[in-house]
C-alpha positions in Angstrom: 30.8 104.3 8.3 30.2 100.7 7.1 32.8 98.3 8.4 34.1 95.6 6.2 34.3 93.1 9.0 30.6 93.6 9.8 29.7 92.9 6.2 31.7 89.7 6.2 30.1 88.5 9.5 26.6 89.2 8.0 27.2 87.2 4.9 28.6 84.3 6.9 25.5 84.4 9.2 23.2 84.4 6.2 25.1 81.5 4.6 24.8 79.5 7.9 21.1 80.1 8.1 20.6 78.9 4.5 22.6 75.8 5.2 20.6 75.1 8.4 17.3 75.5 6.5 18.5 73.1 3.8 19.6 70.5 6.3 16.3 70.8 8.3 14.2 70.5 5.1 16.1 67.4 3.9 15.7 65.8 7.3 12.0 66.5 7.3 11.6 65.1 3.8 13.6 62.0 4.7 11.6 61.4 7.9 8.3 61.9 6.1 9.3 59.4 3.4 10.5 56.9 6.1 7.2 57.3 7.9 5.2 56.8 4.8 7.2 53.7 3.8 6.9 52.4 7.4 3.1 53.0 7.2 3.0 51.3 3.9 5.0 48.3 5.1 2.9 47.7 8.2 -0.1 46.1 6.3 2.2 43.8 4.3 3.9 42.7 7.5 0.6 42.0 9.2 -0.6 40.1 6.1 2.5 38.0 5.9 2.2 37.2 9.6 -1.4 36.1 9.2 -0.5 34.0 6.2 2.4 32.3 8.1 0.1 31.6 11.0 -2.6 30.2 8.8 -0.4 27.9 6.6 -0.4 24.3 7.5 2.9 22.4 7.1 3.2 18.6 7.0 4.3 16.7 10.0 7.8 15.4 10.7 9.5 18.1 8.6 11.9 21.0 9.4 9.1 23.6 9.0 7.0 21.8 11.5 9.4 22.7 14.3 8.8 26.5 13.8 5.1 26.5 12.8 2.2 26.3 15.2 -0.2 24.6 12.7 1.0 21.1 11.7 -0.9 18.7 9.5 -1.3 15.4 11.3 -0.1 12.3 9.4 -2.6 10.2 7.5 -4.0 7.2 9.1 -3.4 3.9 7.3 -5.9 1.1 7.4 -4.0 -2.1 7.1 -7.1 -4.2 6.6 -8.4 -2.0 3.7 -8.7 -3.7 0.3 -6.2 -2.8 -2.3 -6.7 -2.8 -6.1 -5.5 -5.7 -8.2 -1.9 -5.0 -9.4 -2.2 -7.2 -12.4 -4.7 -7.6 -15.2 -2.7 -9.9 -17.4 -5.1 -12.9 -17.0 -8.2 -10.8 -18.0 -6.4 -9.3 -21.0 -5.2 -12.7 -22.2 -8.7 -14.3 -21.7 -10.4 -11.5 -23.6 -7.9 -12.0 -26.4 -8.8 -15.7 -26.7 -5.4 -17.1 -25.9 -6.4 -19.3 -23.0 -7.2 -22.9 -23.8 -10.3 -22.9 -21.5 -14.0 -22.3 -21.8 -17.1 -22.5 -19.6 -19.3 -25.4 -20.3 -22.9 -24.7 -19.3 -24.9 -27.7 -18.3 -28.6 -28.1 -17.3 -28.1 -26.9 -13.7 -24.5 -25.9 -13.2 -21.5 -24.9 -15.3 -18.0 -26.3 -15.3 -14.6 -25.5 -16.7 -13.7 -27.1 -20.1 -10.3 -27.5 -21.6 -9.7 -27.2 -25.3 -6.4 -29.3 -25.1 -5.0 -32.1 -23.0 -3.5 -30.9 -19.8 -0.4 -33.1 -20.3 0.5 -31.1 -23.4 0.4 -27.7 -21.7 3.5 -25.7 -20.7 3.1 -25.5 -16.9 5.8 -22.9 -16.6 3.7 -20.5 -18.6 0.1 -21.4 -17.8 0.3 -22.2 -14.1 1.6 -18.8 -13.0 -0.8 -17.2 -15.4 -3.8 -18.9 -13.8 -2.5 -18.1 -10.3 -2.1 -14.4 -11.4 -5.9 -14.5 -12.1 -6.7 -15.2 -8.4 -6.8 -11.4 -7.9 -9.9 -11.2 -10.0 -13.2 -10.8 -8.3 -15.6 -10.7 -11.3 -17.2 -13.6 -13.1 -16.0 -15.4 -15.2 -12.4 -14.4 -14.6 -12.4 -15.5 -10.9 -14.0 -18.9 -11.7 -11.6 -19.6 -14.6 -8.5 -18.7 -12.7 -9.4 -20.7 -9.6 -10.7 -23.8 -11.3 -7.9 -23.7 -13.9 -5.2 -23.6 -11.2 -6.9 -26.4 -9.3 -7.0 -28.7 -12.4 -3.4 -28.0 -13.3 -2.2 -28.8 -9.8 -4.2 -32.0 -9.2 -3.5 -33.3 -12.7 0.4 -33.2 -12.6 1.5 -32.5 -9.0 5.1 -33.6 -9.7 5.4 -30.7 -12.2 4.3 -28.1 -9.6 7.1 -28.3 -7.0 10.0 -27.3 -9.4 8.0 -24.2 -10.4 7.7 -22.7 -6.8 10.0 -19.8 -7.6 7.6 -18.8 -10.3 4.4 -19.6 -8.4 5.1 -17.6 -5.2 5.0 -14.0 -6.7 1.4 -14.3 -8.0 0.3 -15.9 -4.7 1.8 -13.1 -2.8 0.1 -10.5 -5.0 -3.2 -12.2 -4.4 -2.8 -12.1 -0.7 -1.7 -8.5 -0.7 -5.0 -7.4 -2.2 -6.4 -7.9 1.4 -9.7 -9.0 -0.1 -11.2 -11.8 2.1 -12.7 -13.5 -0.8 -9.4 -13.5 -2.8 -7.5 -14.6 0.3 -9.7 -17.6 0.9 -9.3 -18.7 -2.7 -5.5 -18.3 -2.5 -5.3 -20.2 0.8 -7.1 -23.2 -0.8 -4.6 -23.1 -3.7 -1.7 -23.0 -1.1 -3.1 -26.1 0.6 -3.3 -27.9 -2.7 0.3 -27.0 -3.5 1.6 -27.9 -0.1 0.1 -31.3 -0.1 0.3 -32.3 -3.8 3.5 -34.2 -3.3 5.9 -35.3 -0.5 8.6 -32.7 -1.4 6.2 -29.7 -1.9 5.7 -29.1 1.9 9.5 -28.8 2.6 10.0 -26.8 -0.6 7.6 -24.2 0.8 9.9 -23.4 3.8 12.1 -20.7 2.1 8.9 -18.8 1.0 7.2 -18.5 4.4 8.5 -14.9 4.7 6.7 -13.9 1.5 3.3 -15.5 2.4 2.8 -15.5 6.2 2.9 -11.8 7.1 -0.5 -11.2 5.5 -1.9 -14.2 7.3 -0.7 -12.7 10.6 -3.0 -9.7 10.0 -6.1 -11.7 9.4 -5.5 -14.7 11.7 -7.8 -13.4 14.4 -10.6 -12.2 12.2 -13.6 -14.4 12.8 -17.3 -13.8 12.6 -19.0 -13.6 15.9 -22.6 -14.6 15.2 -23.6 -15.2 18.8 -26.6 -17.6 18.6 -26.8 -17.3 14.8 -25.5 -19.8 12.3 -22.4 -19.1 10.2 -23.1 -20.6 6.8 -19.6 -19.8 5.6 -18.4 -23.0 7.4 -20.1 -25.1 4.8 -18.1 -23.4 2.0 -14.9 -23.3 4.1 -14.8 -19.5 3.6 -14.4 -18.4 7.2 -11.1 -16.5 7.0 -9.8 -17.0 10.5 -10.5 -20.8 10.5 -9.1 -21.2 7.0 -5.8 -19.5 8.0 -5.5 -21.7 11.0 -6.1 -24.8 8.9 -3.6 -23.7 6.3 -0.9 -23.1 9.0 -1.5 -26.5 10.5 -1.2 -28.1 7.1 2.0 -26.2 6.4 3.5 -27.4 9.7 2.5 -31.0 9.1 3.9 -31.1 5.6 7.0 -28.9 6.3 8.8 -31.1 8.8 10.4 -30.1 12.1 11.7 -26.7 10.9 8.2 -25.5 9.8 6.9 -24.7 13.3 9.9 -22.5 14.1 9.5 -20.5 10.9 5.8 -20.1 11.4 6.2 -19.0 15.0 8.7 -16.4 14.0 6.2 -14.9 11.5 3.0 -15.5 13.5 3.8 -15.3 17.2 0.2 -16.3 18.3 0.3 -19.6 16.4 0.4 -22.8 18.5 1.8 -26.0 17.2 -0.6 -28.8 16.3 2.2 -31.4 16.4 4.2 -30.5 19.4 1.6 -30.6 22.2 
């Protein structure tokens, strides 16, 4: 006789076995897919780790604290020459708006003026010629230097009131860090500081704009040993010219000049208070 209870238990057992088989198959498939995805993700992780270790980050940043390879900061050469920031003098000369020309003689050449210097507008032309001190090519360098010298020596009383306009081009010329340009600029500064009695004292408020560059090059002198330094004849030895300019500023600037120069150039020794 077939019992009904035995049939029910058999069907329940078969249903349980089917459910177990389904669960085990799904677990195998999920584990296989997880393993394949893990295997697929391993090369990507290794590649990203290699890239992160090979990347170079800049110094002094937040990323530099967590990275092993840090790019060192760039070295700055304070004595390196810098390009001229202004080309106004060259552009105006090539346009033909300057009242100057070069007069060629039998052996030498000189600067010629097309108009009288007394009729020129100093507030316009003197800063323009001083702006041309940054030039290093002929004839722009010669025209700017000789033109500024002629204007200063011709009417020294008209130069001192224009110091607020004169100082910016002088500072730009010194900031080029070109020894040749610095020498020409220092000679112009000597002319301005000694052109009148008031000019030396009028220079005092502008020491902070001019003296820091002189502090860099004050100790630069040529060591020729037993040789002969021919730059002394042309007064183009940079260290000696800076020392001469500072002494001239101290003598023409009064009692307060030495204190201001000493604050900007600590190695300077007074030529008055000895």
